[in-house]
LUMFIMAR-671163 format. One record per residue: residue number from 1; residue in three letters; x, z negated, y negated of N, C-alpha, C in turn. Coordinates in Angstrom, 2 decimals. Layout:
<nodes>
NUM  ALA  X  Z  Y  X  Z  Y  X  Z  Y
...
</nodes>
This chain:
<nodes>
1  MET  10.44  -38.92  8.21  10.82  -37.86  7.28  11.16  -38.47  5.92
2  ASP  12.25  -37.98  5.32  12.62  -38.43  3.98  11.56  -37.98  2.98
3  ARG  11.38  -38.77  1.95  10.39  -38.43  0.93  10.79  -37.12  0.24
4  ILE  9.84  -36.21  0.14  10.09  -34.90  -0.45  9.77  -34.95  -1.93
5  LYS  10.70  -34.54  -2.75  10.48  -34.51  -4.18  9.51  -33.39  -4.54
6  ARG  8.83  -33.58  -5.67  7.80  -32.62  -6.06  8.39  -31.23  -6.32
7  ASN  9.54  -31.16  -6.96  10.12  -29.85  -7.23  10.50  -29.14  -5.94
8  GLU  10.94  -29.90  -4.92  11.24  -29.32  -3.62  9.97  -28.80  -2.96
9  ARG  8.91  -29.58  -3.06  7.64  -29.18  -2.45  7.07  -27.94  -3.14
10  LEU  7.16  -27.90  -4.45  6.65  -26.75  -5.19  7.42  -25.48  -4.83
11  GLY  8.74  -25.61  -4.72  9.55  -24.45  -4.36  9.21  -23.93  -2.97
12  ALA  9.08  -24.86  -2.02  8.77  -24.47  -0.65  7.38  -23.87  -0.55
13  MET  6.41  -24.49  -1.21  5.03  -23.99  -1.17  4.93  -22.59  -1.77
14  THR  5.62  -22.38  -2.88  5.59  -21.07  -3.52  6.14  -19.99  -2.60
15  ARG  7.25  -20.33  -1.94  7.85  -19.35  -1.01  6.92  -19.08  0.18
16  LEU  6.34  -20.12  0.75  5.46  -19.95  1.91  4.23  -19.13  1.56
17  ILE  3.68  -19.37  0.38  2.46  -18.67  -0.03  2.75  -17.20  -0.35
18  THR  3.80  -16.94  -1.12  4.07  -15.57  -1.56  4.68  -14.70  -0.46
19  GLU  5.31  -15.32  0.53  5.87  -14.55  1.63  4.83  -14.18  2.67
20  ASP  3.63  -14.70  2.53  2.55  -14.42  3.48  1.30  -14.05  2.69
21  PRO  1.33  -12.91  2.00  0.24  -12.56  1.09  -1.08  -12.29  1.81
22  ASN  -2.15  -12.48  1.06  -3.50  -12.15  1.53  -3.94  -12.95  2.75
23  ARG  -3.26  -14.07  3.02  -3.68  -14.95  4.12  -4.12  -16.29  3.52
24  ILE  -5.17  -16.86  4.08  -5.68  -18.12  3.58  -4.83  -19.27  4.12
25  HIS  -4.28  -20.06  3.20  -3.53  -21.26  3.55  -4.41  -22.46  3.24
26  THR  -4.66  -23.31  4.21  -5.52  -24.46  3.98  -4.73  -25.61  3.36
27  LEU  -5.46  -26.50  2.68  -4.81  -27.68  2.12  -4.25  -28.56  3.23
28  SER  -4.98  -28.64  4.34  -4.52  -29.47  5.47  -3.18  -28.98  6.00
29  GLU  -2.98  -27.69  5.97  -1.71  -27.10  6.44  -0.54  -27.66  5.64
30  PHE  -0.68  -27.73  4.33  0.39  -28.24  3.49  0.47  -29.77  3.53
31  CYS  -0.68  -30.42  3.67  -0.67  -31.89  3.79  0.14  -32.32  5.00
32  GLU  -0.06  -31.62  6.10  0.65  -31.95  7.34  2.14  -31.62  7.23
33  LEU  2.43  -30.50  6.60  3.82  -30.07  6.49  4.64  -30.99  5.60
34  PHE  4.05  -31.44  4.48  4.80  -32.22  3.51  4.46  -33.71  3.53
35  GLY  3.48  -34.10  4.34  3.10  -35.50  4.39  2.53  -36.00  3.09
36  SER  1.73  -35.15  2.43  1.16  -35.51  1.13  -0.35  -35.53  1.19
37  ALA  -0.97  -36.20  0.23  -2.42  -36.27  0.15  -2.99  -34.95  -0.37
38  LYS  -4.26  -34.69  -0.05  -4.90  -33.45  -0.49  -4.94  -33.35  -2.01
39  SER  -5.16  -34.47  -2.68  -5.20  -34.44  -4.14  -3.86  -34.00  -4.72
40  THR  -2.77  -34.45  -4.10  -1.43  -34.08  -4.56  -1.18  -32.58  -4.34
41  ILE  -1.53  -32.10  -3.15  -1.35  -30.68  -2.82  -2.20  -29.82  -3.74
42  SER  -3.41  -30.27  -4.04  -4.30  -29.52  -4.93  -3.69  -29.39  -6.33
43  GLU  -3.07  -30.44  -6.81  -2.41  -30.39  -8.11  -1.22  -29.42  -8.07
44  ASP  -0.48  -29.45  -6.97  0.66  -28.54  -6.82  0.20  -27.09  -6.86
45  ILE  -0.89  -26.82  -6.17  -1.42  -25.45  -6.12  -1.83  -24.98  -7.50
46  ASP  -2.43  -25.85  -8.29  -2.81  -25.49  -9.65  -1.57  -25.13  -10.48
47  LEU  -0.48  -25.88  -10.30  0.75  -25.60  -11.03  1.34  -24.25  -10.61
48  ILE  1.33  -23.99  -9.31  1.86  -22.71  -8.80  1.03  -21.55  -9.33
49  ALA  -0.29  -21.71  -9.32  -1.17  -20.64  -9.80  -0.91  -20.34  -11.26
50  GLU  -0.73  -21.38  -12.06  -0.46  -21.19  -13.49  0.88  -20.48  -13.70
51  SER  1.87  -20.86  -12.92  3.19  -20.25  -13.06  3.17  -18.78  -12.68
52  LEU  2.50  -18.44  -11.57  2.42  -17.05  -11.13  1.70  -16.20  -12.17
53  GLU  0.63  -16.73  -12.73  -0.12  -15.98  -13.73  0.69  -15.82  -15.01
54  HIS  1.39  -16.87  -15.42  2.16  -16.84  -16.67  3.25  -15.78  -16.63
55  PHE  3.92  -15.66  -15.48  5.02  -14.71  -15.36  4.60  -13.39  -14.71
56  ASP  3.28  -13.18  -14.58  2.75  -11.92  -14.04  3.33  -11.61  -12.67
57  LEU  3.28  -12.61  -11.79  3.86  -12.48  -10.45  2.80  -12.42  -9.35
58  GLY  1.54  -12.28  -9.74  0.48  -12.22  -8.75  -0.59  -13.24  -9.05
59  ARG  -1.56  -13.30  -8.16  -2.70  -14.18  -8.36  -2.91  -15.09  -7.15
60  LEU  -3.14  -16.36  -7.43  -3.45  -17.33  -6.38  -4.95  -17.63  -6.48
61  GLU  -5.69  -17.29  -5.44  -7.14  -17.44  -5.45  -7.57  -18.59  -4.55
62  THR  -8.60  -19.29  -4.97  -9.19  -20.35  -4.17  -10.33  -19.77  -3.34
63  VAL  -10.30  -20.05  -2.05  -11.34  -19.57  -1.14  -12.16  -20.77  -0.70
64  ALA  -13.44  -20.76  -1.02  -14.31  -21.89  -0.71  -14.78  -21.85  0.74
65  GLY  -15.33  -22.97  1.21  -15.88  -23.03  2.56  -15.08  -23.93  3.47
66  ALA  -15.62  -24.14  4.68  -14.98  -25.03  5.65  -13.58  -24.56  6.02
67  ALA  -13.42  -23.25  6.12  -12.11  -22.69  6.49  -11.37  -22.19  5.25
68  GLY  -11.74  -22.70  4.08  -11.16  -22.22  2.84  -9.78  -22.78  2.55
69  GLY  -9.27  -22.38  1.42  -7.93  -22.80  1.00  -7.50  -21.95  -0.17
70  VAL  -6.26  -21.50  -0.13  -5.76  -20.63  -1.19  -5.15  -19.38  -0.58
71  ARG  -5.23  -18.29  -1.36  -4.74  -17.00  -0.89  -3.97  -16.33  -2.02
72  TYR  -2.75  -15.90  -1.73  -1.93  -15.21  -2.73  -2.12  -13.70  -2.60
73  ARG  -2.35  -13.07  -3.74  -2.44  -11.62  -3.76  -1.46  -11.07  -4.79
74  PRO  -0.54  -10.18  -4.35  0.47  -9.63  -5.26  -0.17  -8.61  -6.21
75  MET  -0.76  -9.10  -7.28  -1.45  -8.23  -8.22  -0.76  -8.27  -9.58
76  MET  -0.45  -7.10  -10.12  0.15  -7.00  -11.45  -0.94  -6.92  -12.50
77  SER  -0.58  -7.28  -13.71  -1.48  -7.02  -14.83  -1.54  -5.52  -15.05
78  ALA  -2.58  -5.07  -15.73  -2.73  -3.64  -16.01  -1.54  -3.12  -16.80
79  GLU  -1.02  -3.93  -17.71  0.11  -3.51  -18.54  1.38  -3.35  -17.70
80  LYS  1.64  -4.29  -16.81  2.83  -4.21  -15.97  2.73  -3.03  -15.00
81  ALA  1.55  -2.80  -14.45  1.35  -1.67  -13.55  1.58  -0.36  -14.29
82  ARG  1.06  -0.28  -15.52  1.24  0.94  -16.31  2.73  1.21  -16.58
83  ARG  3.46  0.16  -16.96  4.90  0.32  -17.23  5.64  0.75  -15.96
84  THR  5.29  0.17  -14.83  5.94  0.52  -13.57  5.71  1.98  -13.24
85  LEU  4.48  2.44  -13.36  4.17  3.84  -13.06  4.83  4.79  -14.05
86  GLU  4.91  4.38  -15.31  5.58  5.22  -16.31  7.07  5.36  -16.00
87  ASP  7.69  4.27  -15.56  9.11  4.32  -15.21  9.36  5.24  -14.02
88  VAL  8.51  5.14  -13.00  8.67  6.00  -11.82  8.39  7.45  -12.20
89  ALA  7.36  7.69  -13.00  7.04  9.05  -13.42  8.19  9.67  -14.21
90  ALA  8.82  8.88  -15.08  9.96  9.38  -15.87  11.12  9.78  -14.96
91  LYS  11.37  8.96  -13.93  12.46  9.27  -13.01  12.18  10.55  -12.23
92  LEU  10.93  10.71  -11.81  10.55  11.89  -11.03  10.45  13.15  -11.90
93  SER  10.47  12.97  -13.23  10.39  14.11  -14.15  11.77  14.56  -14.61
94  GLU  12.83  13.95  -14.09  14.18  14.32  -14.51  14.55  15.73  -14.06
95  PRO  15.37  16.45  -14.82  15.82  17.78  -14.42  16.53  17.75  -13.07
96  GLY  16.36  18.80  -12.31  17.00  18.90  -11.01  16.17  18.37  -9.86
97  ARG  14.97  17.87  -10.15  14.11  17.31  -9.10  13.43  18.39  -8.26
98  LEU  13.26  19.57  -8.85  12.55  20.63  -8.14  13.47  21.30  -7.13
99  LEU  13.04  21.30  -5.88  13.83  21.88  -4.79  13.37  23.30  -4.49
100  PRO  14.19  24.09  -3.80  13.76  25.43  -3.39  12.44  25.36  -2.61
101  GLY  11.55  26.28  -2.93  10.24  26.26  -2.29  9.21  25.50  -3.10
102  GLY  9.65  24.94  -4.25  8.72  24.23  -5.11  8.46  22.79  -4.73
103  PHE  9.30  22.23  -3.86  9.12  20.84  -3.44  9.73  19.88  -4.45
104  LEU  9.15  18.71  -4.56  9.65  17.68  -5.47  10.48  16.67  -4.67
105  TYR  11.71  16.43  -5.13  12.59  15.47  -4.45  12.18  14.05  -4.82
106  THR  11.75  13.28  -3.83  11.27  11.92  -4.07  11.93  10.88  -3.17
107  SER  12.81  11.31  -2.29  13.34  10.41  -1.26  14.08  9.21  -1.83
108  ASP  14.81  9.42  -2.94  15.55  8.30  -3.52  14.61  7.24  -4.08
109  VAL  13.44  7.67  -4.56  12.45  6.73  -5.09  11.73  6.01  -3.96
110  SER  11.27  6.77  -2.98  10.48  6.17  -1.90  11.33  5.29  -0.97
111  SER  12.67  5.46  -1.02  13.54  4.64  -0.18  14.11  3.44  -0.93
112  ASP  13.74  3.27  -2.20  14.18  2.11  -2.98  13.19  0.97  -2.72
113  PRO  13.63  -0.10  -2.03  12.68  -1.16  -1.65  11.95  -1.78  -2.83
114  ARG  12.63  -2.00  -3.94  11.98  -2.64  -5.09  10.90  -1.75  -5.68
115  VAL  11.21  -0.46  -5.82  10.24  0.47  -6.38  9.04  0.61  -5.45
116  THR  9.32  0.81  -4.16  8.25  1.02  -3.21  7.40  -0.23  -3.03
117  GLU  8.03  -1.41  -3.09  7.26  -2.65  -3.01  6.29  -2.75  -4.18
118  ALA  6.75  -2.42  -5.38  5.89  -2.47  -6.56  4.74  -1.46  -6.44
119  LEU  5.04  -0.25  -5.98  4.00  0.76  -5.83  3.00  0.35  -4.75
120  GLY  3.50  -0.26  -3.68  2.61  -0.73  -2.62  1.67  -1.81  -3.11
121  GLU  2.17  -2.69  -3.97  1.33  -3.76  -4.51  0.26  -3.19  -5.45
122  ILE  0.64  -2.20  -6.26  -0.33  -1.57  -7.16  -1.42  -0.88  -6.34
123  LEU  -1.00  -0.17  -5.30  -1.96  0.54  -4.45  -2.88  -0.43  -3.71
124  ALA  -2.29  -1.48  -3.16  -3.09  -2.46  -2.40  -4.13  -3.14  -3.28
125  SER  -3.78  -3.35  -4.56  -4.69  -4.08  -5.45  -6.04  -3.37  -5.62
126  LYS  -6.06  -2.08  -5.40  -7.31  -1.32  -5.53  -8.19  -1.44  -4.30
127  PHE  -7.65  -2.01  -3.22  -8.39  -2.00  -1.96  -8.57  -3.38  -1.34
128  TYR  -8.23  -4.44  -2.06  -8.43  -5.79  -1.51  -9.89  -6.02  -1.14
129  ASP  -10.79  -5.56  -2.01  -12.21  -5.82  -1.76  -12.76  -5.00  -0.60
130  ARG  -12.02  -3.97  -0.16  -12.47  -3.17  0.99  -12.12  -3.84  2.33
131  GLN  -11.23  -4.82  2.28  -10.83  -5.60  3.46  -10.43  -4.72  4.66
132  PRO  -9.42  -3.85  4.47  -8.97  -3.04  5.61  -8.32  -3.88  6.70
133  ASP  -8.43  -3.42  7.94  -7.79  -4.09  9.07  -6.42  -3.48  9.38
134  LEU  -6.17  -2.30  8.83  -4.90  -1.62  9.09  -4.65  -0.57  8.02
135  VAL  -3.39  -0.18  7.92  -3.01  0.95  7.06  -2.51  2.06  7.96
136  LEU  -3.05  3.25  7.77  -2.67  4.41  8.57  -1.90  5.41  7.72
137  THR  -0.79  5.92  8.25  -0.04  6.97  7.57  0.44  7.99  8.59
138  MET  0.98  9.08  8.08  1.51  10.15  8.92  3.02  10.16  8.78
139  GLU  3.73  10.28  9.91  5.19  10.32  9.81  5.62  11.53  8.97
140  THR  6.72  11.43  8.21  7.60  10.27  8.11  7.73  9.78  6.66
141  LYS  7.55  10.67  5.69  7.84  10.31  4.31  6.85  9.31  3.72
142  GLY  5.67  9.20  4.31  4.70  8.26  3.80  4.90  6.84  4.30
143  ILE  5.82  6.65  5.24  5.98  5.34  5.87  6.40  4.24  4.89
144  PRO  7.40  4.45  4.00  7.81  3.35  3.11  6.67  2.82  2.25
145  LEU  5.93  3.70  1.59  4.82  3.26  0.74  3.72  2.61  1.58
146  ALA  3.42  3.20  2.72  2.38  2.64  3.59  2.77  1.25  4.09
147  LEU  4.04  1.07  4.42  4.50  -0.22  4.92  4.39  -1.29  3.84
148  MET  4.78  -0.98  2.61  4.69  -1.95  1.53  3.24  -2.25  1.17
149  THR  2.38  -1.26  1.29  0.95  -1.50  1.06  0.39  -2.40  2.14
150  ALA  0.79  -2.15  3.38  0.34  -2.98  4.50  0.84  -4.41  4.35
151  ARG  2.05  -4.56  3.83  2.60  -5.91  3.63  1.79  -6.68  2.60
152  ALA  1.46  -6.01  1.48  0.68  -6.68  0.45  -0.70  -7.07  0.96
153  LEU  -1.27  -6.23  1.82  -2.58  -6.51  2.40  -2.50  -7.45  3.60
154  ASN  -1.28  -7.60  4.14  -1.03  -8.42  5.33  -1.81  -7.90  6.54
155  VAL  -1.71  -6.58  6.76  -2.34  -5.93  7.91  -1.30  -5.05  8.59
156  PRO  -1.54  -4.65  9.85  -0.57  -3.80  10.55  -0.49  -2.39  9.97
157  LEU  0.67  -1.77  10.14  0.87  -0.37  9.81  0.73  0.45  11.08
158  VAL  -0.06  1.50  11.03  -0.25  2.41  12.16  0.25  3.79  11.74
159  ILE  1.08  4.41  12.59  1.71  5.69  12.23  1.23  6.79  13.17
160  ALA  0.58  7.80  12.59  0.23  8.99  13.36  1.45  9.90  13.43
161  ARG  1.60  10.58  14.54  2.79  11.42  14.75  2.39  12.87  14.99
162  ARG  3.40  13.73  14.87  3.13  15.15  15.09  3.04  15.47  16.59
163  ASP  3.53  14.55  17.39  3.39  14.70  18.84  3.44  13.31  19.45
164  SER  2.86  13.14  20.61  2.83  11.82  21.25  4.19  11.48  21.82
165  LYS  4.47  10.17  21.89  5.73  9.67  22.42  5.44  8.90  23.71
166  ALA  6.33  9.05  24.68  6.12  8.41  25.98  6.04  6.89  25.85
167  TYR  6.82  6.33  24.91  6.86  4.87  24.79  5.63  4.30  24.09
168  GLU  4.70  5.16  23.65  3.47  4.68  23.03  2.27  4.83  23.94
169  GLY  2.49  5.28  25.17  1.39  5.41  26.12  0.53  6.64  25.84
170  SER  -0.67  6.65  26.43  -1.56  7.80  26.25  -2.00  7.87  24.79
171  ALA  -2.29  9.10  24.33  -2.60  9.30  22.92  -3.78  10.23  22.74
172  VAL  -4.41  10.10  21.59  -5.44  11.04  21.16  -4.78  12.09  20.30
173  LYS  -5.06  13.37  20.57  -4.49  14.46  19.79  -5.60  15.26  19.14
174  ILE  -5.39  15.64  17.89  -6.33  16.51  17.21  -5.57  17.61  16.49
175  ASN  -6.25  18.70  16.21  -5.71  19.76  15.37  -6.35  19.65  13.99
176  TYR  -5.56  19.92  12.96  -6.08  19.87  11.60  -5.42  20.98  10.78
177  ILE  -6.02  21.30  9.64  -5.50  22.34  8.76  -4.71  21.69  7.65
178  SER  -3.43  21.97  7.58  -2.59  21.39  6.53  -2.60  22.27  5.30
179  GLY  -2.27  21.67  4.15  -2.16  22.43  2.92  -3.50  22.86  2.35
180  GLY  -3.47  23.91  1.54  -4.66  24.39  0.84  -5.39  25.46  1.62
181  ASP  -5.89  26.47  0.89  -6.71  27.51  1.51  -5.93  28.31  2.55
182  SER  -4.63  28.46  2.36  -3.81  29.24  3.30  -3.08  28.32  4.28
183  GLY  -3.64  27.15  4.52  -2.99  26.17  5.39  -2.89  26.64  6.83
184  ARG  -2.01  25.99  7.57  -1.82  26.35  8.96  -2.32  25.21  9.85
185  ILE  -2.52  25.55  11.10  -3.00  24.57  12.07  -1.85  23.67  12.50
186  GLU  -2.02  22.36  12.40  -1.02  21.39  12.82  -1.66  20.45  13.85
187  THR  -0.79  19.71  14.55  -1.25  18.74  15.54  -0.89  17.33  15.10
188  MET  -1.79  16.40  15.34  -1.59  14.99  15.02  -1.92  14.17  16.26
189  ALA  -1.08  13.17  16.54  -1.29  12.34  17.73  -1.21  10.87  17.35
190  LEU  -2.03  10.06  18.03  -2.04  8.63  17.77  -2.32  7.89  19.07
191  SER  -1.51  6.86  19.34  -1.66  6.08  20.56  -3.06  5.49  20.67
192  ARG  -3.63  5.52  21.87  -4.97  4.97  22.08  -5.00  3.45  21.85
193  ARG  -3.85  2.80  21.92  -3.78  1.35  21.73  -3.69  0.94  20.26
194  ALA  -3.51  1.94  19.37  -3.19  1.63  17.98  -4.38  1.14  17.16
195  VAL  -5.56  1.65  17.46  -6.76  1.34  16.66  -7.92  1.02  17.58
196  LYS  -8.68  0.00  17.21  -9.85  -0.39  18.01  -11.13  0.09  17.32
197  PRO  -12.15  0.42  18.10  -13.43  0.84  17.51  -13.96  -0.22  16.54
198  GLY  -14.47  0.24  15.42  -15.04  -0.67  14.44  -14.06  -1.19  13.41
199  GLN  -12.75  -0.94  13.58  -11.78  -1.40  12.59  -11.89  -0.58  11.31
200  ARG  -11.40  -1.18  10.23  -11.46  -0.57  8.91  -10.05  -0.11  8.52
201  ALA  -9.92  1.18  8.23  -8.59  1.76  7.98  -8.44  2.20  6.53
202  LEU  -7.28  1.86  5.95  -6.87  2.40  4.65  -5.80  3.45  4.93
203  ILE  -6.03  4.68  4.49  -5.09  5.77  4.71  -4.15  5.89  3.51
204  VAL  -2.84  5.96  3.78  -1.83  6.05  2.71  -0.85  7.17  3.06
205  ASP  -0.50  7.98  2.07  0.51  9.02  2.28  1.33  9.19  1.00
206  ASP  2.42  9.93  1.09  3.31  10.06  -0.05  2.89  11.15  -1.02
207  PHE  2.30  12.23  -0.50  2.05  13.40  -1.35  0.76  14.10  -0.92
208  MET  -0.03  14.52  -1.88  -1.25  15.28  -1.58  -1.27  16.54  -2.43
209  LYS  -1.32  17.66  -1.74  -1.49  18.94  -2.42  -2.89  19.46  -2.14
210  GLY  -3.09  19.96  -0.92  -4.42  20.43  -0.55  -5.28  19.36  0.11
211  GLY  -4.63  18.29  0.59  -5.37  17.20  1.22  -5.65  17.41  2.69
212  GLY  -5.01  18.42  3.30  -5.27  18.71  4.70  -4.82  17.61  5.65
213  THR  -3.62  17.07  5.42  -3.11  16.01  6.30  -3.96  14.74  6.18
214  LEU  -4.36  14.42  4.96  -5.23  13.25  4.77  -6.56  13.44  5.48
215  GLN  -7.12  14.62  5.37  -8.39  14.88  6.06  -8.19  14.80  7.56
216  GLY  -7.02  15.24  8.05  -6.73  15.10  9.46  -6.74  13.65  9.90
217  MET  -6.19  12.75  9.07  -6.20  11.32  9.40  -7.62  10.75  9.37
218  VAL  -8.44  11.24  8.44  -9.84  10.82  8.42  -10.53  11.22  9.72
219  GLU  -10.28  12.44  10.16  -10.88  12.92  11.42  -10.33  12.16  12.62
220  MET  -9.06  11.78  12.54  -8.48  10.98  13.63  -9.18  9.64  13.74
221  MET  -9.46  8.99  12.61  -10.16  7.70  12.65  -11.57  7.85  13.21
222  ALA  -12.20  9.00  12.98  -13.52  9.25  13.55  -13.44  9.28  15.08
223  GLU  -12.33  9.81  15.60  -12.14  9.85  17.06  -12.03  8.44  17.63
224  PHE  -11.54  7.50  16.84  -11.39  6.12  17.28  -12.60  5.26  16.91
225  GLN  -13.60  5.88  16.31  -14.80  5.16  15.83  -14.40  4.05  14.85
226  ALA  -13.42  4.36  14.01  -12.96  3.43  12.97  -13.46  3.92  11.62
227  GLU  -13.67  3.00  10.71  -14.19  3.32  9.38  -13.04  3.47  8.39
228  VAL  -13.02  4.55  7.64  -12.04  4.75  6.58  -12.59  4.12  5.31
229  VAL  -11.90  3.10  4.80  -12.41  2.38  3.62  -11.70  2.78  2.33
230  GLY  -10.73  3.67  2.43  -10.05  4.14  1.23  -8.88  5.04  1.58
231  ILE  -8.46  5.83  0.59  -7.33  6.74  0.75  -6.48  6.65  -0.51
232  GLY  -5.18  6.42  -0.35  -4.28  6.34  -1.49  -3.02  7.13  -1.25
233  VAL  -2.50  7.75  -2.30  -1.26  8.53  -2.19  -0.34  8.19  -3.36
234  MET  0.93  8.44  -3.16  1.90  8.21  -4.23  1.77  9.27  -5.32
235  ILE  1.73  10.55  -4.92  1.66  11.66  -5.87  0.62  12.67  -5.40
236  ALA  -0.17  13.16  -6.34  -1.12  14.24  -6.06  -0.88  15.37  -7.06
237  THR  -1.04  16.60  -6.61  -0.91  17.75  -7.51  -2.21  17.99  -8.26
238  MET  -2.10  18.61  -9.42  -3.29  18.95  -10.20  -4.06  20.10  -9.56
239  THR  -3.31  21.00  -8.89  -3.95  22.13  -8.23  -3.59  22.13  -6.75
240  PRO  -4.47  22.56  -5.87  -5.84  22.99  -6.19  -6.70  21.81  -6.63
241  GLU  -7.64  22.07  -7.51  -8.48  21.00  -8.04  -9.36  20.40  -6.96
242  THR  -9.86  21.26  -6.06  -10.69  20.80  -4.95  -9.81  20.59  -3.73
243  LYS  -9.77  19.37  -3.23  -8.95  19.04  -2.07  -9.80  19.04  -0.80
244  ARG  -9.11  19.21  0.32  -9.82  19.13  1.60  -10.33  17.72  1.86
245  CYS  -9.64  16.75  1.30  -10.00  15.35  1.49  -10.47  14.78  0.15
246  ALA  -11.71  14.34  0.08  -12.26  13.84  -1.17  -12.07  12.34  -1.30
247  GLY  -11.99  11.88  -2.55  -11.99  10.44  -2.81  -10.64  9.76  -2.78
248  ALA  -9.55  10.51  -2.65  -8.23  9.89  -2.61  -7.82  9.43  -4.00
249  LYS  -7.17  8.26  -4.07  -6.66  7.72  -5.33  -5.15  7.92  -5.36
250  ALA  -4.66  8.48  -6.45  -3.22  8.76  -6.59  -2.60  7.84  -7.63
251  LEU  -1.38  7.37  -7.33  -0.62  6.59  -8.30  -0.09  7.47  -9.42
252  LEU  0.37  8.68  -9.06  0.99  9.59  -10.01  0.42  11.00  -9.83
253  MET  0.47  11.79  -10.90  0.00  13.17  -10.84  1.15  14.13  -11.14
254  PHE  1.27  15.15  -10.32  2.26  16.23  -10.51  1.57  17.32  -11.34
255  ARG  1.96  17.40  -12.63  1.26  18.32  -13.53  1.83  19.74  -13.50
256  SER  3.15  19.86  -13.65  3.74  21.19  -13.76  5.21  21.14  -13.38
257  ALA  5.81  22.32  -13.23  7.22  22.41  -12.88  7.86  23.58  -13.61
258  ASP  9.11  23.39  -14.04  9.91  24.44  -14.68  11.01  24.83  -13.71
259  ARG  10.87  25.99  -13.11  11.82  26.40  -12.08  13.22  26.66  -12.65
260  GLU  13.33  27.00  -13.93  14.64  27.28  -14.52  15.48  26.01  -14.66
261  SER  14.86  24.95  -15.18  15.60  23.69  -15.37  15.51  22.78  -14.15
262  GLY  14.55  23.07  -13.29  14.35  22.20  -12.13  13.64  20.91  -12.47
263  ALA  13.06  20.85  -13.67  12.35  19.64  -14.11  10.86  19.75  -13.79
264  CYS  10.26  18.61  -13.54  8.83  18.55  -13.25  8.18  17.57  -14.21
265  GLU  6.91  17.78  -14.46  6.15  16.83  -15.27  5.30  15.98  -14.34
266  VAL  5.67  14.72  -14.20  4.93  13.76  -13.39  4.45  12.66  -14.32
267  VAL  3.17  12.32  -14.22  2.59  11.30  -15.12  1.78  10.31  -14.30
268  PRO  1.59  9.09  -14.84  0.73  8.13  -14.14  -0.69  8.66  -14.02
269  SER  -1.32  8.36  -12.92  -2.70  8.80  -12.72  -3.66  7.87  -13.44
270  ALA  -4.77  8.43  -13.88  -5.81  7.61  -14.53  -6.42  6.62  -13.56
271  ASP  -6.27  6.86  -12.24  -6.82  5.94  -11.24  -6.18  4.56  -11.34
272  PHE  -4.92  4.50  -11.81  -4.18  3.23  -11.80  -3.60  2.83  -13.15
273  SER  -3.60  3.73  -14.11  -2.92  3.44  -15.38  -3.85  2.87  -16.44
274  GLU  -5.14  2.81  -16.13  -6.08  2.30  -17.12  -6.34  0.82  -16.92
</nodes>
């Protein structure tokens, strides 16, 4: 192998580490790949960590122990997270966002990969210490945020459906109450192969009003004997104040709506903006 220059090694290492977040990379792994000594790789890692921190691009953590190494976590500073949420809130507060029936139009935001990736990283940062084994969401609008959160955590995404699909094999079905006090009975289905007993699930969805769908996913995980370690949503409404599902953390809060102008007031949530 031709001798690899340090700048080439640093570039490759940075890409390998950041493209595989929340996974432990051992020093031996890089020593073998680049044909370098552990002391050299250790110095490189220190330089990468300093660069990521300086430009607010995430955190490189050292994991001690026999199987230790380094682990990249896409974590923003509190200031950068606040600015990101303020920008998204401002966009969602633009006139014309309110749809007939009182719904908030969010599809253009949730389908923007850069925006959703940033929101997923902010959401994931609150749950790293919970060590989830999977992210669970309900089809379909919650999928983009849930997928980006799962990517930051480096765990699989599991999607509950309104009905079972033949290509997913046998499924568990439950009934749940959607919406608030006047909610209706809905059905949720999840493949029996999707979750194993004892796994730790992080539930993610796009919108919470009454919390019925989220509570349905909590009950679904109970059917699989899986532990729910957290619940996160993109937007939550201020009312009703008491939700069917307790403990959910919201990135943004839907405060009010003006039906005449079609404008809504969306603000960053205190759960993530402080």
